Each structure stands twice: as C-alpha cells, then as structure tokens.
DRENSE-432277 format. One record per residue (C-alpha): residue number from 1; residue in one letter; x, y negated, z. Coordinates in pm, 1 decimal, always signed. Each point is the difference from the previous one (the first is absolute). Layout:
BEGIN
{i = NUM&aa = A&u = X&v = Y&w = Z}
...
***
This chain:
BEGIN
{i = 1&aa = X&u = +1718.5&v = -1995.0&w = +767.5}
{i = 2&aa = X&u = -62.5&v = +57.7&w = -355.5}
{i = 3&aa = X&u = -288.3&v = +209.1&w = -150.5}
{i = 4&aa = X&u = +37.8&v = +283.8&w = -253.9}
{i = 5&aa = X&u = -255.7&v = +251.8&w = -138.8}
{i = 6&aa = X&u = +61.0&v = +355.8&w = -97.9}
{i = 7&aa = X&u = -183.8&v = +114.1&w = -305.8}
{i = 8&aa = X&u = -40.4&v = +379.2&w = -48.0}
{i = 9&aa = X&u = -48.6&v = +96.6&w = -359.4}
{i = 10&aa = X&u = -105.5&v = +310.5&w = -201.3}
{i = 11&aa = X&u = +202.3&v = +117.3&w = -313.3}
{i = 12&aa = X&u = -212.7&v = +9.1&w = -318.0}
{i = 13&aa = X&u = +31.0&v = +250.0&w = -288.7}
{i = 14&aa = X&u = +240.0&v = -223.7&w = -188.8}
{i = 15&aa = X&u = +232.0&v = -17.5&w = +306.6}
{i = 16&aa = X&u = -78.8&v = -360.8&w = +105.6}
{i = 17&aa = X&u = -62.2&v = -73.9&w = +367.5}
{i = 18&aa = X&u = +75.0&v = +230.2&w = +299.7}
{i = 19&aa = X&u = +217.3&v = -91.2&w = +314.1}
{i = 20&aa = X&u = -21.6&v = -294.4&w = +228.4}
{i = 21&aa = X&u = +43.2&v = -356.8&w = -101.9}
{i = 22&aa = X&u = +91.6&v = -271.0&w = +261.6}
{i = 23&aa = X&u = -146.4&v = -343.9&w = -38.8}
{i = 24&aa = X&u = +115.9&v = -317.2&w = +171.9}
{i = 25&aa = X&u = -328.0&v = -185.2&w = +83.6}
{i = 26&aa = X&u = -33.9&v = -350.4&w = +87.4}
{i = 27&aa = X&u = -190.0&v = -63.1&w = +330.3}
{i = 28&aa = X&u = -288.1&v = -174.7&w = -196.2}
{i = 29&aa = X&u = -33.5&v = +295.1&w = -248.3}
{i = 30&aa = X&u = +86.8&v = -212.5&w = -303.7}
{i = 31&aa = X&u = +342.0&v = +148.6&w = -96.9}
{i = 32&aa = X&u = +30.8&v = +370.4&w = -48.8}
{i = 33&aa = X&u = +366.3&v = +96.2&w = -110.0}
{i = 34&aa = X&u = +133.1&v = +346.1&w = -67.1}
{i = 35&aa = X&u = +336.8&v = +46.6&w = +178.9}
{i = 36&aa = X&u = +76.5&v = +370.3&w = -2.9}
{i = 37&aa = X&u = -154.2&v = +331.7&w = -91.3}
{i = 38&aa = X&u = +61.7&v = +381.6&w = +73.3}
{i = 39&aa = X&u = -124.5&v = +246.0&w = -256.9}
{i = 40&aa = X&u = -123.3&v = +270.9&w = +254.9}
{i = 41&aa = X&u = -220.8&v = +129.0&w = +104.2}
{i = 42&aa = X&u = -158.3&v = +19.8&w = -344.3}
{i = 43&aa = X&u = -370.9&v = +8.3&w = +126.1}
{i = 44&aa = X&u = +36.3&v = -256.8&w = +273.4}
{i = 45&aa = X&u = -385.4&v = -30.3&w = +63.2}
{i = 46&aa = X&u = +10.2&v = -106.0&w = +365.6}
{i = 47&aa = X&u = +231.6&v = -177.4&w = +224.0}
{i = 48&aa = X&u = +39.6&v = -78.0&w = +370.1}
{i = 49&aa = X&u = +245.6&v = -247.0&w = +157.5}
{i = 50&aa = X&u = +77.3&v = -21.6&w = +371.2}
{i = 51&aa = X&u = +320.3&v = -164.8&w = +180.8}
{i = 52&aa = X&u = +246.5&v = +9.3&w = -297.7}
{i = 53&aa = X&u = -106.2&v = +343.4&w = -141.9}
{i = 54&aa = X&u = -201.6&v = +49.3&w = -306.9}
{i = 55&aa = X&u = -193.9&v = +343.3&w = -66.5}
{i = 56&aa = X&u = -115.0&v = +106.7&w = -321.7}
{i = 57&aa = X&u = -202.6&v = +302.4&w = -149.2}
{i = 58&aa = X&u = +96.5&v = +165.3&w = -319.0}
{i = 59&aa = X&u = -353.1&v = +64.1&w = -120.3}
{i = 60&aa = X&u = +53.9&v = +317.3&w = -192.9}
{i = 61&aa = X&u = -127.9&v = +350.7&w = -17.1}
{i = 62&aa = X&u = +290.5&v = +236.3&w = +24.1}
{i = 63&aa = X&u = +43.8&v = +176.9&w = -330.7}
{i = 64&aa = X&u = +27.6&v = +358.9&w = +114.8}
{i = 65&aa = X&u = +235.6&v = +260.6&w = +73.3}
{i = 66&aa = X&u = +358.8&v = -139.6&w = -51.2}
{i = 67&aa = X&u = -126.4&v = -331.6&w = -75.6}
{i = 68&aa = X&u = +167.2&v = -216.5&w = -283.2}
{i = 69&aa = X&u = -118.2&v = -320.3&w = +138.5}
{i = 70&aa = X&u = +41.7&v = -117.3&w = +356.6}
{i = 71&aa = X&u = -262.5&v = +121.2&w = +247.0}
{i = 72&aa = X&u = -273.9&v = -204.8&w = +167.4}
{i = 73&aa = X&u = +175.5&v = -177.6&w = +281.1}
{i = 74&aa = X&u = +49.0&v = -295.6&w = +231.9}
{i = 75&aa = X&u = +299.8&v = -239.3&w = +2.1}
{i = 76&aa = X&u = +163.9&v = -228.6&w = +242.7}
{i = 77&aa = X&u = +205.0&v = -300.5&w = -90.3}
{i = 78&aa = X&u = +195.1&v = -262.1&w = +211.1}
{i = 79&aa = X&u = -86.7&v = -356.2&w = -92.1}
{i = 80&aa = X&u = +277.4&v = -242.7&w = +7.8}
{i = 81&aa = X&u = -77.5&v = -278.8&w = +241.4}
{i = 82&aa = X&u = +141.1&v = -257.2&w = -228.1}
{i = 83&aa = X&u = -189.7&v = +50.8&w = -323.1}
{i = 84&aa = X&u = -234.3&v = +303.3&w = +74.7}
{i = 85&aa = X&u = +208.7&v = +215.8&w = -270.5}
{i = 86&aa = X&u = -50.5&v = +381.4&w = +57.9}
{i = 87&aa = X&u = +253.1&v = +267.6&w = +85.6}
{i = 88&aa = X&u = -123.0&v = +358.1&w = -2.7}
{i = 89&aa = X&u = +13.9&v = +180.7&w = +332.6}
{i = 90&aa = X&u = -176.4&v = +353.4&w = -58.7}
{i = 91&aa = X&u = -291.0&v = +176.6&w = -93.2}
{i = 92&aa = X&u = -220.5&v = +281.4&w = +92.0}
{i = 93&aa = X&u = -233.9&v = +238.4&w = -191.8}
{i = 94&aa = X&u = -380.6&v = -86.5&w = +36.0}
{i = 95&aa = X&u = -165.8&v = +335.7&w = -27.7}
{i = 96&aa = X&u = -322.6&v = -58.5&w = -180.3}
{i = 97&aa = X&u = -31.1&v = -175.5&w = -332.2}
{i = 98&aa = X&u = -38.0&v = -383.1&w = -58.5}
{i = 99&aa = X&u = +117.4&v = -171.4&w = +342.0}
{i = 100&aa = X&u = -206.3&v = -296.9&w = -21.6}
{i = 101&aa = X&u = +1.4&v = -182.2&w = +332.6}
{i = 102&aa = X&u = +259.0&v = -98.4&w = +271.7}
{i = 103&aa = X&u = -51.6&v = -129.0&w = +365.0}
{i = 104&aa = X&u = +274.9&v = -48.4&w = +268.3}
{i = 105&aa = X&u = +40.0&v = -133.0&w = +346.4}
{i = 106&aa = X&u = +381.1&v = +20.5&w = -0.7}
{i = 107&aa = X&u = -6.4&v = +338.2&w = +178.6}
{i = 108&aa = X&u = -187.8&v = +215.5&w = -250.2}
{i = 109&aa = X&u = -100.5&v = -12.9&w = -359.1}
{i = 110&aa = X&u = -324.7&v = +128.1&w = -129.4}
{i = 111&aa = X&u = -95.5&v = +87.0&w = -363.8}
{i = 112&aa = X&u = -311.3&v = +99.1&w = -172.9}
{i = 113&aa = X&u = +51.7&v = +224.4&w = -288.7}
{i = 114&aa = X&u = -296.4&v = -25.8&w = -250.2}
{i = 115&aa = X&u = +45.7&v = +325.9&w = -168.9}
{i = 116&aa = X&u = -81.3&v = +24.0&w = -378.9}
{i = 117&aa = X&u = -323.3&v = +80.2&w = -167.8}
{i = 118&aa = X&u = +154.1&v = +285.6&w = -187.2}
{i = 119&aa = X&u = -121.2&v = +368.1&w = +67.4}
{i = 120&aa = X&u = +94.3&v = +346.1&w = -79.5}
{i = 121&aa = X&u = -231.1&v = +289.1&w = -82.0}
{i = 122&aa = X&u = +59.7&v = +319.7&w = +180.5}
{i = 123&aa = X&u = -159.2&v = +301.6&w = -128.7}
{i = 124&aa = X&u = -121.0&v = +232.0&w = +280.3}
{i = 125&aa = X&u = -198.4&v = +312.5&w = +44.8}
{i = 126&aa = X&u = -341.6&v = -20.1&w = +130.7}
{i = 127&aa = X&u = -128.1&v = +215.7&w = +287.4}
{i = 128&aa = X&u = -228.8&v = +168.0&w = -256.9}
{i = 129&aa = X&u = +282.3&v = +105.5&w = -226.1}
{i = 130&aa = X&u = -31.5&v = -271.8&w = -256.9}
{i = 131&aa = X&u = +218.0&v = -317.2&w = -58.6}
{i = 132&aa = X&u = -29.8&v = -358.7&w = +51.0}
{i = 133&aa = X&u = +205.9&v = -320.0&w = +35.2}
{i = 134&aa = X&u = +90.3&v = -184.3&w = +316.2}
{i = 135&aa = X&u = +128.8&v = -375.3&w = -26.1}
{i = 136&aa = X&u = +294.6&v = -99.4&w = +208.6}
{i = 137&aa = X&u = +97.8&v = -382.9&w = +44.3}
{i = 138&aa = X&u = +307.5&v = -178.8&w = +111.4}
{i = 139&aa = X&u = +29.1&v = -58.6&w = +376.6}
{i = 140&aa = X&u = -53.8&v = -340.0&w = +150.3}
{i = 141&aa = X&u = +217.3&v = -70.6&w = +297.6}
{i = 142&aa = X&u = +71.6&v = -227.3&w = +287.3}
{i = 143&aa = X&u = +361.7&v = -7.9&w = +104.6}
{i = 144&aa = X&u = +163.1&v = -119.1&w = +315.6}
{i = 145&aa = X&u = +386.5&v = -86.0&w = -31.3}
{i = 146&aa = X&u = +248.3&v = -77.6&w = +273.9}
{i = 147&aa = X&u = +207.5&v = -314.2&w = -43.9}
{i = 148&aa = X&u = +357.9&v = -58.3&w = +73.5}
{i = 149&aa = X&u = +129.5&v = -298.1&w = +204.1}
{i = 150&aa = X&u = +132.0&v = -131.0&w = -328.1}
{i = 151&aa = X&u = -315.6&v = +50.6&w = -187.6}
{i = 152&aa = X&u = +86.3&v = +319.3&w = -178.7}
{i = 153&aa = X&u = -273.9&v = +261.7&w = -39.1}
{i = 154&aa = X&u = +36.4&v = +289.0&w = +241.0}
{i = 155&aa = X&u = -167.1&v = +337.2&w = -28.6}
{i = 156&aa = X&u = -376.8&v = +66.6&w = -41.3}
{i = 157&aa = X&u = -141.4&v = +7.7&w = +351.8}
{i = 158&aa = X&u = -348.3&v = +92.6&w = -97.9}
{i = 159&aa = X&u = -195.3&v = +67.2&w = -328.4}
{i = 160&aa = X&u = -381.4&v = +40.9&w = -42.0}
{i = 161&aa = X&u = -141.9&v = +161.4&w = -310.9}
{i = 162&aa = X&u = -362.0&v = -136.7&w = -62.0}
{i = 163&aa = X&u = -281.4&v = +223.6&w = -74.4}
{i = 164&aa = X&u = -344.5&v = +8.0&w = -168.4}
{i = 165&aa = X&u = -149.1&v = -188.7&w = -287.3}
{i = 166&aa = X&u = -276.6&v = -249.0&w = -88.9}
{i = 167&aa = X&u = -269.8&v = +36.0&w = -237.6}
{i = 168&aa = X&u = +133.6&v = +174.6&w = -322.8}
{i = 169&aa = X&u = -53.9&v = -98.4&w = -272.9}
{i = 170&aa = X&u = -95.3&v = -348.2&w = +96.4}
{i = 171&aa = X&u = -93.4&v = -326.1&w = -182.5}
{i = 172&aa = X&u = +370.2&v = -131.8&w = +19.3}
{i = 173&aa = X&u = +190.8&v = -33.0&w = -333.2}
{i = 174&aa = X&u = +307.2&v = +129.2&w = +175.1}
{i = 175&aa = X&u = +122.5&v = +349.1&w = -115.5}
{i = 176&aa = X&u = -308.9&v = +44.2&w = -213.9}
{i = 177&aa = X&u = -240.4&v = -25.4&w = +284.0}
{i = 178&aa = X&u = +241.4&v = +231.4&w = +236.7}
{i = 179&aa = X&u = +145.7&v = -282.0&w = +197.0}
{i = 180&aa = X&u = -126.8&v = +144.9&w = +308.1}
{i = 181&aa = X&u = +73.1&v = +375.3&w = -78.7}
{i = 182&aa = X&u = +260.0&v = -9.2&w = +298.8}
{i = 183&aa = X&u = +112.5&v = -233.0&w = +262.5}
{i = 184&aa = X&u = +196.4&v = -324.6&w = -93.9}
{i = 185&aa = X&u = +150.4&v = -199.9&w = +278.2}
{i = 186&aa = X&u = +51.3&v = -332.7&w = -118.6}
{i = 187&aa = X&u = +120.8&v = -191.7&w = +305.6}
{i = 188&aa = X&u = +142.0&v = +80.4&w = +355.3}
{i = 189&aa = X&u = -16.3&v = -310.2&w = +213.1}
{i = 190&aa = X&u = +155.8&v = -26.1&w = +339.6}
{i = 191&aa = X&u = -246.9&v = -204.3&w = +213.6}
{i = 192&aa = X&u = +112.4&v = -326.9&w = +173.7}
{i = 193&aa = X&u = +23.2&v = +178.7&w = +342.8}
{i = 194&aa = X&u = +238.9&v = +256.4&w = -142.9}
{i = 195&aa = X&u = -229.5&v = +278.3&w = +135.9}
{i = 196&aa = X&u = -160.5&v = +129.3&w = -307.9}
{i = 197&aa = X&u = +44.1&v = +51.3&w = -386.9}
{i = 198&aa = X&u = -301.7&v = -52.8&w = -211.7}
{i = 199&aa = X&u = -31.6&v = +219.2&w = -310.1}
{i = 200&aa = X&u = -231.9&v = -86.3&w = -285.1}
{i = 201&aa = X&u = -77.8&v = +321.6&w = -205.3}
{i = 202&aa = X&u = -177.8&v = -105.9&w = -286.9}
{i = 203&aa = X&u = -52.1&v = +375.1&w = -121.9}
{i = 204&aa = X&u = -231.9&v = +73.4&w = +290.6}
{i = 205&aa = X&u = -142.8&v = -327.7&w = +77.8}
{i = 206&aa = X&u = +166.6&v = -9.7&w = +329.5}
{i = 207&aa = X&u = +230.3&v = -214.6&w = +252.0}
{i = 208&aa = X&u = +208.9&v = +237.7&w = +210.4}
{i = 209&aa = X&u = +128.9&v = -160.9&w = +329.3}
{i = 210&aa = X&u = +297.4&v = +160.7&w = +131.0}
{i = 211&aa = X&u = +161.2&v = -55.9&w = +357.3}
{i = 212&aa = X&u = +360.1&v = -105.0&w = -71.4}
{i = 213&aa = X&u = +266.6&v = +167.8&w = +222.7}
{i = 214&aa = X&u = +263.8&v = +245.4&w = -53.7}
{i = 215&aa = X&u = -250.1&v = +146.0&w = -248.4}
{i = 216&aa = X&u = -303.4&v = -100.8&w = -165.4}
{i = 217&aa = X&u = -337.7&v = +151.0&w = +173.9}
{i = 218&aa = X&u = -309.3&v = -48.8&w = -168.3}
{i = 219&aa = X&u = -233.6&v = -195.6&w = +243.7}
{i = 220&aa = X&u = -307.7&v = -121.8&w = -192.1}
{i = 221&aa = X&u = -145.2&v = -2.7&w = -325.9}
{i = 222&aa = X&u = -217.5&v = -256.5&w = -167.4}
{i = 223&aa = X&u = -211.3&v = +131.6&w = -286.2}
{i = 224&aa = X&u = -151.2&v = -220.3&w = -289.6}
{i = 225&aa = X&u = -290.8&v = +97.2&w = -234.3}
{i = 226&aa = X&u = +87.9&v = +216.7&w = -294.5}
{i = 227&aa = X&u = +218.7&v = -166.2&w = -280.6}
{i = 228&aa = X&u = +103.6&v = -296.4&w = +204.8}
{i = 229&aa = X&u = +363.7&v = +59.2&w = -36.4}
{i = 230&aa = X&u = +185.0&v = -188.5&w = +279.6}
{i = 231&aa = X&u = +321.0&v = -112.3&w = -124.4}
{i = 232&aa = X&u = +202.2&v = -265.4&w = +206.4}
{i = 233&aa = X&u = -35.2&v = -145.8&w = +346.7}
{i = 234&aa = X&u = +124.2&v = -320.1&w = +158.3}
{i = 235&aa = X&u = -26.1&v = -137.7&w = +349.7}
{i = 236&aa = X&u = -101.9&v = -373.4&w = +82.5}
{i = 237&aa = X&u = +272.0&v = -148.1&w = +237.0}
{i = 238&aa = X&u = -136.7&v = -19.1&w = +362.0}
{i = 239&aa = X&u = -351.9&v = +133.8&w = -40.0}
{i = 240&aa = X&u = +12.4&v = +364.6&w = -28.6}
{i = 241&aa = X&u = -201.1&v = -13.9&w = -325.7}
{i = 242&aa = X&u = +98.5&v = +224.1&w = -306.7}
{i = 243&aa = X&u = -87.2&v = -64.7&w = -358.8}
{i = 244&aa = X&u = -25.0&v = +277.8&w = -248.8}
{i = 245&aa = X&u = -25.1&v = +10.7&w = -392.6}
{i = 246&aa = X&u = -231.5&v = +266.0&w = -114.6}
{i = 247&aa = X&u = +122.0&v = +90.3&w = -336.9}
{i = 248&aa = X&u = -288.6&v = +209.2&w = -149.5}
{i = 249&aa = X&u = -289.5&v = -196.9&w = +125.3}
{i = 250&aa = X&u = +182.3&v = -338.3&w = -72.6}
{i = 251&aa = X&u = -51.7&v = -142.7&w = +359.6}
{i = 252&aa = X&u = +172.4&v = -178.6&w = +278.2}
{i = 253&aa = X&u = -79.6&v = +152.8&w = +355.3}
{i = 254&aa = X&u = +74.7&v = -171.3&w = +344.4}
{i = 255&aa = X&u = +39.4&v = +210.3&w = +309.3}
{i = 256&aa = X&u = +68.6&v = -57.2&w = +380.7}
{i = 257&aa = X&u = +274.2&v = +205.3&w = +111.0}
{i = 258&aa = X&u = +54.0&v = +112.8&w = +366.3}
{i = 259&aa = X&u = +367.9&v = +34.9&w = +58.8}
{i = 260&aa = X&u = -51.7&v = +204.6&w = +303.3}
{i = 261&aa = X&u = -221.3&v = +255.3&w = -139.0}
{i = 262&aa = X&u = +69.8&v = -10.2&w = -373.7}
{i = 263&aa = X&u = -375.2&v = -54.7&w = -78.8}
{i = 264&aa = X&u = -99.8&v = -183.6&w = -318.8}
{i = 265&aa = X&u = -335.5&v = -177.5&w = +1.7}
{i = 266&aa = X&u = -149.1&v = -129.7&w = -315.1}
{i = 267&aa = X&u = -83.7&v = -357.0&w = -16.4}
{i = 268&aa = X&u = -69.9&v = -89.4&w = -351.7}
{i = 269&aa = X&u = +32.2&v = +98.2&w = -385.0}
{i = 270&aa = X&u = -25.1&v = -220.7&w = -293.9}
{i = 271&aa = X&u = +65.3&v = +42.8&w = -381.1}
{i = 272&aa = X&u = +365.1&v = -116.1&w = -95.7}
{i = 273&aa = X&u = -112.2&v = -140.5&w = -340.1}
{i = 274&aa = X&u = -203.3&v = -295.5&w = -73.7}
{i = 275&aa = X&u = -387.6&v = +31.2&w = -18.5}
{i = 276&aa = X&u = -22.2&v = -20.1&w = -384.7}
{i = 277&aa = X&u = +270.5&v = +255.4&w = -67.2}
{i = 278&aa = X&u = -120.8&v = +307.2&w = -162.7}
{i = 279&aa = X&u = +301.1&v = +202.9&w = -102.8}
{i = 280&aa = X&u = +210.4&v = +266.1&w = +177.6}
{i = 281&aa = X&u = +217.7&v = -104.8&w = +278.6}
{i = 282&aa = X&u = +217.1&v = +156.1&w = +253.6}
{i = 283&aa = X&u = +158.5&v = -231.3&w = +276.6}
{i = 284&aa = X&u = +349.6&v = +71.5&w = +107.3}
{i = 285&aa = X&u = +199.3&v = -200.0&w = +248.9}
{i = 286&aa = X&u = -150.7&v = -179.7&w = +301.4}
{i = 287&aa = X&u = +186.2&v = -259.5&w = +209.4}
{i = 288&aa = X&u = -111.6&v = -218.8&w = +283.8}
{i = 289&aa = X&u = +135.1&v = -375.1&w = +16.2}
{i = 290&aa = X&u = +258.1&v = -26.0&w = +290.3}
{i = 291&aa = X&u = -226.2&v = -254.1&w = +157.5}
{i = 292&aa = X&u = -313.9&v = +232.4&w = -32.7}
{i = 293&aa = X&u = -325.5&v = -89.3&w = -111.2}
{i = 294&aa = X&u = +34.1&v = +83.5&w = -368.3}
{i = 295&aa = X&u = +44.2&v = +341.4&w = -180.2}
{i = 296&aa = X&u = +146.1&v = +31.4&w = -341.2}
{i = 297&aa = X&u = -42.6&v = +296.8&w = -262.7}
{i = 298&aa = X&u = +128.4&v = +59.2&w = -332.5}
{i = 299&aa = X&u = -254.9&v = +158.3&w = -247.8}
{i = 300&aa = X&u = +85.8&v = +221.4&w = -290.7}
{i = 301&aa = X&u = -279.5&v = -37.0&w = -254.6}
{i = 302&aa = X&u = -121.3&v = -343.4&w = +78.4}
{i = 303&aa = X&u = +376.6&v = -67.7&w = +3.5}
{i = 304&aa = X&u = -13.8&v = -257.4&w = +273.7}
{i = 305&aa = X&u = +156.0&v = -96.2&w = +333.2}
{i = 306&aa = X&u = -301.8&v = -76.8&w = +219.9}
{i = 307&aa = X&u = -37.7&v = -155.5&w = +341.5}
{i = 308&aa = X&u = -251.6&v = +58.3&w = +264.6}
{i = 309&aa = X&u = -86.5&v = -188.5&w = +335.4}
{i = 310&aa = X&u = -14.0&v = +232.3&w = +300.7}
{i = 311&aa = X&u = -192.1&v = -145.3&w = +294.7}
{i = 312&aa = X&u = +41.8&v = +74.2&w = +374.6}
{i = 313&aa = X&u = -257.9&v = +303.5&w = -31.1}
{i = 314&aa = X&u = +197.6&v = +141.9&w = -304.2}
{i = 315&aa = X&u = -269.4&v = -118.8&w = -245.7}
{i = 316&aa = X&u = +148.3&v = -47.6&w = -344.4}
{i = 317&aa = X&u = -79.8&v = -255.3&w = -279.3}
{i = 318&aa = X&u = +171.9&v = -8.6&w = -333.0}
{i = 319&aa = X&u = +102.4&v = -351.0&w = -75.0}
{i = 320&aa = X&u = +191.7&v = +7.0&w = -331.9}
{i = 321&aa = X&u = +252.8&v = +143.3&w = -219.7}
{i = 322&aa = X&u = +272.9&v = -67.9&w = -261.7}
{i = 323&aa = X&u = +47.7&v = +208.1&w = -305.6}
{i = 324&aa = X&u = +292.4&v = +225.3&w = -73.0}
{i = 325&aa = X&u = +130.5&v = +184.0&w = -301.6}
{i = 326&aa = X&u = -232.0&v = +246.7&w = -159.5}
{i = 327&aa = X&u = +49.3&v = +351.8&w = +147.0}
{i = 328&aa = X&u = +78.4&v = +292.7&w = -246.1}
{i = 329&aa = X&u = -159.3&v = +235.4&w = +241.2}
{i = 330&aa = X&u = -8.6&v = +3.2&w = +397.7}
{i = 331&aa = X&u = +340.3&v = +153.7&w = +10.7}
{i = 332&aa = X&u = +151.4&v = -271.5&w = -229.5}
{i = 333&aa = X&u = -124.2&v = -313.1&w = +165.0}
{i = 334&aa = X&u = +78.9&v = -266.3&w = +245.5}
{i = 335&aa = X&u = +8.4&v = +212.8&w = +313.1}
{i = 336&aa = X&u = +200.0&v = -185.3&w = +280.4}
{i = 337&aa = X&u = +63.0&v = -342.6&w = +156.5}
{i = 338&aa = X&u = +137.7&v = -145.8&w = +327.5}
{i = 339&aa = X&u = -14.5&v = -318.1&w = +202.7}
{i = 340&aa = X&u = +327.1&v = -178.2&w = +90.6}
{i = 341&aa = X&u = +60.0&v = +10.4&w = +375.9}
{i = 342&aa = X&u = -185.0&v = -347.2&w = +61.1}
{i = 343&aa = X&u = -296.3&v = +74.3&w = -238.8}
{i = 344&aa = X&u = +71.9&v = -307.5&w = -217.3}
{i = 345&aa = X&u = +4.7&v = +202.2&w = -316.6}
{i = 346&aa = X&u = -17.4&v = +367.6&w = -137.2}
{i = 347&aa = X&u = +194.0&v = +186.1&w = -252.6}
{i = 348&aa = X&u = -191.5&v = +244.6&w = -222.9}
{i = 349&aa = X&u = +135.9&v = +277.4&w = -226.0}
{i = 350&aa = X&u = -198.2&v = -30.1&w = -326.2}
{i = 351&aa = X&u = +126.9&v = +305.6&w = -176.8}
{i = 352&aa = X&u = -186.3&v = -31.5&w = -330.6}
{i = 353&aa = X&u = +145.5&v = -339.2&w = -45.3}
{i = 354&aa = X&u = +347.5&v = +91.6&w = +105.2}
{i = 355&aa = X&u = -6.4&v = -296.2&w = +242.2}
{i = 356&aa = X&u = +28.9&v = -71.0&w = +370.8}
{i = 357&aa = X&u = -257.6&v = -288.0&w = +66.5}
{i = 358&aa = X&u = +23.5&v = -251.5&w = +277.6}
{i = 359&aa = X&u = -328.7&v = -147.7&w = +158.4}
{i = 360&aa = X&u = -41.7&v = -278.0&w = +236.3}
{i = 361&aa = X&u = -233.6&v = +106.6&w = +298.1}
{i = 362&aa = X&u = -227.4&v = -245.6&w = +196.7}
{i = 363&aa = X&u = -20.7&v = +132.1&w = +339.2}
{i = 364&aa = X&u = -311.9&v = -197.0&w = +74.4}
{i = 365&aa = X&u = -229.7&v = +110.2&w = -281.1}
{i = 366&aa = X&u = +199.0&v = +308.2&w = -141.8}
{i = 367&aa = X&u = +23.4&v = -147.1&w = -337.3}
{i = 368&aa = X&u = +306.7&v = +106.2&w = -230.0}
{i = 369&aa = X&u = +143.9&v = -200.1&w = -294.1}
{i = 370&aa = X&u = +268.4&v = +92.0&w = -238.4}
{i = 371&aa = X&u = +340.3&v = -137.9&w = +64.3}
{i = 372&aa = X&u = +278.1&v = +193.5&w = -206.6}
{i = 373&aa = X&u = +102.1&v = +330.1&w = -168.3}
{i = 374&aa = X&u = +305.7&v = +186.1&w = -61.9}
{i = 375&aa = X&u = +43.0&v = +292.2&w = -242.1}
{i = 376&aa = X&u = +69.0&v = +342.5&w = +157.8}
{i = 377&aa = X&u = -56.8&v = +317.7&w = -210.2}
{i = 378&aa = X&u = -269.0&v = +227.0&w = +118.3}
{i = 379&aa = X&u = -42.5&v = -157.8&w = +356.6}
{i = 380&aa = X&u = -173.8&v = +202.4&w = +264.2}
{i = 381&aa = X&u = +66.0&v = -119.7&w = +344.9}
{i = 382&aa = X&u = +94.0&v = -302.5&w = +199.8}
{i = 383&aa = X&u = +188.5&v = -16.6&w = +333.0}
{i = 384&aa = X&u = +128.9&v = -313.1&w = +167.8}
{i = 385&aa = X&u = +318.8&v = -51.6&w = +205.4}
{i = 386&aa = X&u = +165.3&v = -292.8&w = +161.2}
{i = 387&aa = X&u = +372.1&v = -22.9&w = -21.2}
{i = 388&aa = X&u = +275.5&v = -246.9&w = +135.3}
{i = 389&aa = X&u = +105.0&v = -120.4&w = -345.0}
***
C-alpha cells in the first residue's frame, strides 16, 4: 500500500490555486511529490475521503439570480486505487453560502454551511406609521445527503436552517465586530458511534447535537459563554472525549461525550497560545493523535501549530509549538492539518507560505519537528488516503 495526500486549495485573485492536488507521500513523511491535479472545485476548502471516494466542497456564495459563477456545492470524486488520481463523479447544490465542513460514514454525507457575513437592509414600515430598517443575513445550514453505492452524491435527505445570533456587535475583528450577527455552523461531525452529528455554531456560541437517522433531529444543545465561538470539534479514539477550538475566546475545550444520550459534559478549558503572547488570535483546526493523549491546534495570530497533553480526566496542558508563516488575517492563514494513518507525521496546509509542510510527530511526548515542504498554491486542506500503488 502507498500513501497519498489530497490538498484542497482556494483560487486567489490572480487565478493561482484552486482545485485539488494529489501528492505521493513517503511513509516517513520526508518525500512529498505532486503527481496530478484537478482544477475544480475552485474553492476546495474542505475534503473528506472514505473507501475510494473523495468529497470536496466548493466554498462559494452563489452570486445571485442566474449566477455567472458556479453555485455553492459539494463534489464527489472516484480515487484511482493505483495512484490516487481523481475522476469526477457528480455534484449537488449546497443551499446556504460557504459549505465549510464534511463528515461521512459511507452511508450519508453531512455538511456545515457557514453562511457569509454580508447583510441586506430592508426598509420596513413601523406600526406607528414611520419607517425603519431591518437587517437580514445569510442562512447557515446543516445538510444531510444520501450516498449511492458507488459513492455518488444523492439527494438532500434533510436540511436544517440555524437560527439566532450571539453578542452583536462584539469584540471579534470578524465582519467589523459583527461576526456573531447570525449563525455560523463551522463543523458537523458524525460521532464515533454513528448515532449523532455535533455542530459547532460559532455565531451563537452553541454546540448542537442532532440524532442521526433518516433525518437530523435536534436532541441536545450545549451553550458556552458569550463570545466564545466554538469552531471545530474532534473525538479522541476510544475514550468518548471531544475537543473543541473556541475561535473568539482563543481556547481549547475538552468534553466527555455520552454516545447514548448525546450529552456533552465540560472537563477543561485552556488558552491555545503561549502564556507570553499578547496579540489577537483565533484558533482553527483541532486534531487528536491517532493513539490519543495529545491534542493539536493551529493558531491564526500567534501563527503556530501547538500541542497539548490530555490526561485521563480530560485536563489539558499546552506543551509546545512550532511557528508557521505569518497570517495576513484569520481567513488567510494556515488553517488545516492532518495525521497520516499511523500518527508518525502530519501534513499542514500553510496557505500564506504557499507550502504543504510535513512534521514528524513523537507519540510519547507529542512533540513535532519539521521534515519537508512542497509548494502548492493557496493550500487549504489535507486528507490522506492509502492506495495499492
């Protein structure tokens, strides 16, 4: 078996980037070789691979009535078992701007659509006969798609439009302080038992727990303090613990998760940055080492890949970090990384540098050290696959 990595990319204003690059990756992570590329989807901000099929978002906002550009959508590709090269299968519309997360169990595919920060002003008549303005924002959605036996995307089985908003305006720099003016689902994770989908809504400071069946049925809600901004969630193998990055408060939170009831019980929360750091920071991705015990977060602001020890009670301790390229802003920063199947190394999409970086990982103490780099324009996401070669 050989290892490949799929690198999703955004298209920049000059036309560079976009699409999905296939890298041949050595088992020690020291060799990263581009072998093929597909140019679409243009805004391939998130990928999910399972059993020979790769799914990719096209992270757009549909540009209006009779769109000139393609609409926001999700795509399915067949992966060649010899070299991982991709053949397009089909796509489906993703109602709601900016599809930003994918999760699949092979039977269904779930997406989280972030929505945008834009608003429109509607002029309305007041009950007293005067005039005022109401503000309407893009919908944020969670979508459940059927999957065919060949991996193709089927019809939308269920769709939830999220409601509410957080503190608005608030202290976040996003959207000029209006980053919580509406819901923003940033992840939709199928739990290890396959019974639930957990959705982090950073716009309303909530984690929504849906029962997963023929439809999505809201079962529980966990609410954080104002201006916390839960973003991404990852489970630790075999323990039932979940770890969440809090974008606005720049924290890492740990939870015990009951797969029978869907209950989340908080265990610990710690800052994601070093104690001496004083600048603005917004953490993005969170990953748990395949062997458990260590949790990894990338910071946008501190511009680092940081690692934490998670003990048996879920207590967290930051152990160290390695620097990454300086972010332009939180949206143009290193934002995704993934472990190889053995946890020997990880690959990180360092977008400002135009590089995919490889880091060796010590499973005993969690430490990472640089191994190699390869140039990829505007890299945004990493997903691994094993092929026969």
